[in-house]
N, C-alpha and C positions, 0 to 999 in steps of 0.2 A: 529387549532393547534397553540400552542405557541412554542417558542424555547425550553423551559424546557420540554414540551411534547415530542419533537423530541429526546432530549437527553435521556429522560426516556424510550422511545420506544426502544432505542438501549442499555439501561441499563448502561448509562454513566453519570458521573457528568458533570455539566456545565463547559466549558472551557477545555474539553478533547482534546487531540492532534489529528491531522489528521490520524496518524497511529492507535490511539485508535479507532477512528471512523471507519476506514477501517476494522480493526480486528473485532470489534463488529458487523459490518454489515455482514461480512462473516459468523459469527456464527449464527446470526439471519436468514440470507438467507437459510442456511442449515437447521436450526431448523424449519422454517415455510414454506419452499417451498412445495407446494401441491403435488409435485411428491414424496416427502419423508415423509411428514406429512399429514395424511388423516383425521385429525380432521376437523370439520365443519368450524371453524374459522381460520384455518391455512392460507388460501388464503388472507383474510383480514389483518392478522398480517404481512404476507409477503409484501403486498402492502404498508402498513403503514411503515414498516421498510425500504423499498426501498425509499419511499418518505422522510423519516427522513434522510437517508444517503445522498440523492441528495441535500436536503436543506442545511444540515450542511456542506457538502463539497463545495457547491457553495457560501455559505455565511459566512464561518468561520472567515475570516478577518473582515467582517463588524460587526459581533456579538461582537467583542471586541473593536470596534472603538466607535465613538461618537453616541449619541442617534439618531441624524438625519439620519446617515447612516444606523443604525439599522432599523429605521422606514421605510426608503425607500426600504431596502432589503425585509422586510416583506410584504410591499404593492406590490412590483413587483412580489414576489413569489406567493402571493394569486391571483393576476390578471392573470399572464401569465404562470407560470411554474408549479403550483401545480397540476392542472388537467392533464397537459401533463405528468407529472411524474407518476401520478396514472394510466393513460392509458398505459404507457410504462411498469410499474410494473405488470399490469394486463396481458399484453402480455407475460412477462417473467414467470408469474405464470402458464400460459397455456402451456408453453414449458416444455420439460423434464428438470430435474435438470442438466443433462449432457450438453444439448444444451445451457441452461442458463449460465453455467460456461464458455462456449466457446464465449459468447458475448463480444463485446468490452467493454460494460458497466461493466461486472463483472471483466474484466481484469484490470480496473482502481482501483480495490480494493487491488491490490498486494502490499505487504509490504516488503521493504528491511530493516530488522532490523540490528542492529550493529553486532549481532552474525553471521548472514549469511554473511555479508560483510567481517568480519574479517576472517571467515573460508575460504572464497574465496581468500582472500589475502594470507593467510598461505598456501593454496593449491598451488597457483601459485609460491610462493617462493620455496616450497619443490619440485615442478615439475622442476624448473630451476636448483636447486642444484643437484637433482637426475640425471638430463640429463647430466650435466657437469661431475658428478662423473662417470656415465656410459660410457661417451665418453673417459675419462681418463683410465678407466679399459680396454676398447676395444683397446686403443692405445697400452697399455702394454701387453695385451693378445688378439691379433686379432683373428677373425674368418675368415678362408679362404673364399674369394669371397664376403665378407660383407664389405661395405664401411660405417662406422659409421658417416661420415660427414653429409650425407643427413639427417639421423635420428636426429643428433644433431641440425641441422639448423631448421628442422620442429618442434621438441619439444621445442626448445628455443623460436621460434616464437609463438607457442601456449601458452607457459608459460608467455611470455611478453604480449600477448593479454589479458590473464586472469588477469595479474597484473595491466595493465592499466585500464581495466574495473573495477576491485576492487577498485582501487584508486579513479576513477571517482565517483563510487557509494558511497564510503566513504566520499568524499568531499561533495557531494550533501546531504548525511545523516547528516553530521555535520552542514552544513549551515541550513538545514531545522530544525534540533533540536535547533540550536541557535535562529532562528526566533521564533520558538514556545515558547521557554523559555522566550524570551523577551515579546512576546504577553501575555503569561500566567502571567508574572510579572505585566504587565500593567493591565490585566484583574483583577488580584488579588487586586491591588491597587485601581482600580475603584470600586470593590465591597466593599472593606473595607471602602472607603470614603463615599460610598452611605449609609452604614449601620450605 
């Protein structure tokens, strides 16, 4: 297998981002997992898609670097990791799709895209604003025997936790996107100068 074969197995162009690789692998895993697809070649396609995903995720940075790093990555993969990857994929193929989705391996394919992060950020802000508004309303129109202070503190705390998590995920997403754009630019320049 070559790098272009691995990209082709996942239906991706060379130089695809890590998020694109994860997204494509999730689609292929669902498409070819023998628990869901009963065609005779589904298991083999699932194993190859899993191998392609593992290779690309493990070596993405080396693929865009110099030729020597690329050759070392390919040699190391063929000697030590390719057969291990296929054995692991074979075990995942024998498991039910539901159990496969619960594996730590499958969990690594999670994607936090900008839309999800921004929606989380907006949700946390709305939650904080609504909590404060609700507290003000309860102060002016109290319910007998109900202390709104505890509810205020609890909901403000939860809103702040969501807000902090959203900001952290957004920061990581922006940094990852910037690194990928930089690598893609370098990769694009490298292929243009080679051609």
